[in-house]
C-alpha positions as CSV (number, residue, x, y, z in Angstrom):
1,M,22.2,32.4,6.5
2,V,23.5,28.8,7.3
3,S,22.5,27.1,10.4
4,A,24.5,26.2,13.3
5,W,26.4,22.5,12.8
6,K,23.3,19.9,13.4
7,F,25.5,18.0,16.2
8,E,27.1,20.4,17.8
9,E,25.5,20.0,21.3
10,K,25.9,16.3,20.8
11,A,29.2,17.0,20.3
12,K,30.1,19.1,22.8
13,A,28.0,16.7,25.1
14,F,30.9,13.6,24.3
15,H,33.8,15.5,25.0
16,Q,32.8,16.5,28.7
17,S,32.1,12.5,29.3
18,M,35.4,11.9,27.3
19,E,37.0,13.8,29.7
20,K,35.9,12.2,32.9
21,I,36.6,9.1,31.0
22,I,40.4,9.8,30.7
23,A,40.8,11.1,34.3
24,L,39.7,7.1,35.6
25,D,42.7,5.1,36.5
26,T,42.7,3.2,33.7
27,P,45.3,0.9,32.7
28,T,47.2,2.0,29.2
29,E,46.7,-1.5,27.7
30,D,42.7,-1.2,28.0
31,Y,42.9,2.1,25.7
32,I,44.2,-0.7,22.8
33,H,42.4,-4.0,23.8
34,Q,39.3,-3.5,25.3
35,Y,38.8,0.4,22.8
36,P,34.7,0.1,22.5
37,L,35.0,1.0,26.2
38,F,35.7,4.3,25.4
39,T,34.9,5.2,21.6
40,G,32.2,7.5,21.2
41,T,29.4,6.3,18.5
42,S,30.4,8.3,15.4
43,T,34.0,7.0,15.8
44,I,32.5,3.6,15.4
45,A,30.7,4.7,12.6
46,R,33.5,6.5,11.1
47,F,35.4,3.0,10.7
48,L,32.3,1.3,9.8
49,A,31.9,3.5,6.7
50,L,35.1,3.3,6.2
51,Y,35.2,-0.6,6.2
52,D,31.6,-0.7,4.0
53,A,33.7,1.1,1.4
54,Y,36.6,-1.0,1.7
55,Q,34.7,-4.1,1.0
56,S,32.6,-2.8,-1.6
57,T,36.2,-2.9,-3.6
58,L,36.8,-6.5,-3.0
59,G,38.0,-7.7,-6.2
60,V,38.9,-4.6,-7.8
61,N,42.0,-4.1,-9.0
62,G,44.1,-1.3,-7.2
63,H,45.8,0.5,-4.7
64,I,44.4,2.2,-1.7
65,A,45.0,6.2,-1.1
66,E,44.3,9.0,1.4
67,V,45.1,12.6,1.4
68,G,44.9,14.2,4.7
69,T,46.7,11.3,7.0
70,F,47.0,13.2,10.1
71,K,47.7,10.6,12.9
72,G,47.6,7.9,10.4
73,A,44.1,5.9,12.2
74,S,42.4,5.5,8.7
75,L,45.6,4.7,6.6
76,L,46.7,2.0,9.1
77,Y,43.0,0.6,9.4
78,F,43.3,0.4,5.7
79,A,46.4,-1.0,6.1
80,K,44.9,-3.8,8.8
81,L,41.8,-4.1,6.3
82,C,44.3,-5.5,3.8
83,E,45.9,-7.9,6.0
84,I,42.9,-9.5,6.7
85,F,41.0,-9.5,3.8
86,E,43.8,-9.2,1.2
87,P,46.6,-11.4,2.2
88,H,47.7,-12.7,-0.9
89,A,46.7,-9.3,-3.2
90,Y,49.2,-6.9,-4.5
91,T,47.4,-4.0,-3.1
92,H,49.3,-1.1,-0.9
93,V,48.2,1.5,1.2
94,H,49.5,5.4,-0.1
95,G,49.0,8.2,2.7
96,F,49.5,11.8,1.4
97,D,49.8,14.5,3.8
98,W,52.5,17.5,4.4
99,F,52.1,17.1,8.2
100,Q,52.1,20.8,8.8
101,G,48.5,20.7,9.5
102,M,45.8,22.7,7.8
103,N,46.4,25.6,5.0
104,P,43.1,27.1,4.6
105,G,42.7,29.7,1.5
106,H,39.5,32.0,1.0
107,Q,37.6,29.5,0.1
108,D,38.1,27.9,3.8
109,P,37.2,30.7,6.0
110,D,35.8,28.2,9.1
111,V,39.1,26.0,8.9
112,E,41.8,27.0,11.5
113,A,45.3,27.4,10.1
114,G,47.6,24.8,11.8
115,S,44.9,22.6,12.8
116,Y,45.4,18.6,12.1
117,S,49.4,18.8,12.6
118,A,50.9,15.5,13.2
119,D,54.2,13.9,13.7
120,Y,55.5,12.2,10.2
121,D,58.0,10.0,12.1
122,R,56.0,8.6,14.8
123,L,53.8,7.3,12.2
124,L,56.8,5.8,10.1
125,Q,57.4,4.2,13.8
126,L,54.1,3.0,14.4
127,L,54.5,1.2,10.9
128,E,57.4,-0.4,11.6
129,L,56.5,-1.7,15.0
130,Q,53.5,-3.1,13.7
131,E,55.7,-4.6,10.5
132,L,53.4,-2.7,7.7
133,D,56.1,-0.6,6.6
134,H,56.4,-3.0,3.2
135,F,53.4,-2.3,2.0
136,V,52.4,1.1,3.6
137,H,53.8,4.1,2.0
138,V,53.6,8.2,3.5
139,H,54.4,10.8,0.8
140,Q,55.2,13.8,2.7
141,M,54.2,16.6,0.3
142,D,52.1,19.6,-0.2
143,V,49.8,17.8,-2.9
144,T,49.1,21.1,-4.1
145,T,52.3,20.9,-5.7
146,D,54.0,17.8,-5.6
147,L,50.9,15.1,-6.2
148,E,51.0,15.8,-10.2
149,P,54.8,15.3,-10.8
150,F,54.9,12.3,-7.9
151,L,52.0,10.2,-9.9
152,A,53.6,11.5,-13.4
153,S,57.0,9.6,-12.5
154,N,54.6,6.6,-11.4
155,P,52.4,5.8,-14.0
156,G,51.3,2.6,-13.6
157,L,49.8,3.5,-10.0
158,R,46.2,3.2,-10.0
159,F,43.4,2.7,-7.3
160,K,40.3,0.9,-6.3
161,L,39.8,3.5,-3.1
162,V,40.4,6.9,-2.4
163,F,40.2,8.7,0.6
164,L,40.3,12.8,0.4
165,D,39.9,13.8,4.2
166,A,41.9,17.3,3.6
167,G,38.5,19.7,4.2
168,I,40.6,22.3,1.7
169,Y,39.7,23.4,-1.1
170,E,42.3,24.1,-2.8
171,V,43.4,20.6,-2.1
172,I,40.4,18.8,-3.0
173,R,40.4,21.1,-6.1
174,T,43.8,19.7,-7.1
175,C,43.5,16.0,-6.2
176,L,40.2,15.1,-7.2
177,P,40.7,15.2,-10.9
178,L,44.1,13.9,-10.7
179,F,43.2,10.7,-8.9
180,W,40.0,10.1,-10.1
181,E,41.8,9.5,-13.6
182,R,43.8,6.8,-12.1
183,L,40.4,5.4,-10.1
184,N,39.7,2.0,-11.8
185,K,36.1,1.0,-12.8
186,G,34.5,-0.3,-9.6
187,G,36.7,1.6,-7.4
188,V,35.5,4.4,-4.9
189,L,36.3,8.0,-3.8
190,V,35.6,8.6,-0.4
191,L,34.6,12.4,0.6
192,D,35.1,12.8,4.5
193,H,33.4,16.5,4.8
194,V,31.3,16.6,1.5
195,G,27.7,18.8,2.6
196,D,29.5,19.4,6.1
197,P,28.5,23.5,6.2
198,R,32.1,24.0,8.3
199,V,34.2,23.0,5.2
200,A,31.9,24.2,2.8
201,G,35.3,24.4,0.5
202,E,35.4,20.6,-0.4
203,T,31.9,20.8,-1.4
204,T,32.2,23.6,-3.8
205,A,35.6,21.6,-5.3
206,V,33.8,18.7,-5.8
207,A,30.8,20.3,-7.6
208,E,33.4,22.3,-9.7
209,M,35.3,19.2,-10.6
210,L,32.6,16.5,-11.2
211,G,29.5,18.6,-11.8
212,D,26.4,17.2,-11.0
213,V,27.8,13.5,-10.0
214,E,25.8,11.1,-7.8
215,I,26.9,11.1,-4.1
216,R,25.7,8.6,-1.9
217,T,26.1,8.5,1.8
218,F,26.5,6.2,4.8
219,P,23.6,6.7,6.7
220,W,25.2,5.7,9.6
221,S,27.8,7.8,9.7
222,R,28.6,12.0,9.7
223,Q,32.3,11.4,8.9
224,P,33.1,9.9,5.9
225,A,30.2,12.1,4.9
226,G,29.7,10.9,1.3
227,Y,31.1,8.3,-1.8
228,I,31.2,8.3,-5.4
229,E,31.4,5.1,-7.4
230,K,33.1,5.1,-10.2
231,V,31.4,3.4,-12.9
C-alpha cells in the first residue's frame, strides 16, 4: 500500500499560516513588489527549478512550451526570463490548456475532476497589459485531440524546453511523444508530477512512452519533480 503524501503535514501548516497572512491589512501592491514576504519556500523553490531548467537551454535553438497553463504563472515567468536573458533571440513561449480543469480517467483515481480550471480571457488580458502578447501564445485546446493537428500545421515549430504540468495520464501519454519528437538536442523536458503518488498517471505515462530513460531531479524542489535532457 502506498503511504500518504510525504509533505502533507508541512503543506497543511503552511496553508493555515497563509490564511492568517491574508487576513492582515496588507496593501495590494506589496503582494507584487514585496512578494518574498508572503510566498512559501516551496513556491520559491519551484521557480528556482524552472529558472535552472531554462538556464540550461540558453544557447539551444527552439521555443518554450507549457502544457497545463492554468492561470499562467509559469508561462509568464518563462516569458519574462526570455525578456531578461534572450532580448534578441527568436524564442517564443507557447501555452496549451483547455481551461476547463482536470479531466481524469481511470489511471488518475486521486485527481479531482474540474480542479485547476482558469479564465482564458483574463490570461490574455494579463499578457496584453504587460506587453508580452507579441511572443507569448496561449492555445486553448484539448491537447488529447487537437495537439497533433496543430503541430502538423506548424511543421517548423521546434522547442528547447517543454514543461508538462498536466498530471493526467491521457494528456501526458498524448503530448509526450509529440513534443519529444519536436524537442531539439540539448533541450529539456520538465515533468511537474513524475514520481508523485497523488498523480501516478503521469509516472505511468512517462514509463510507457520513454521506457527506462534517465529522469533527474531538482534536489531543492518537489515540483517540478524531474527533468529529462535530450542528448
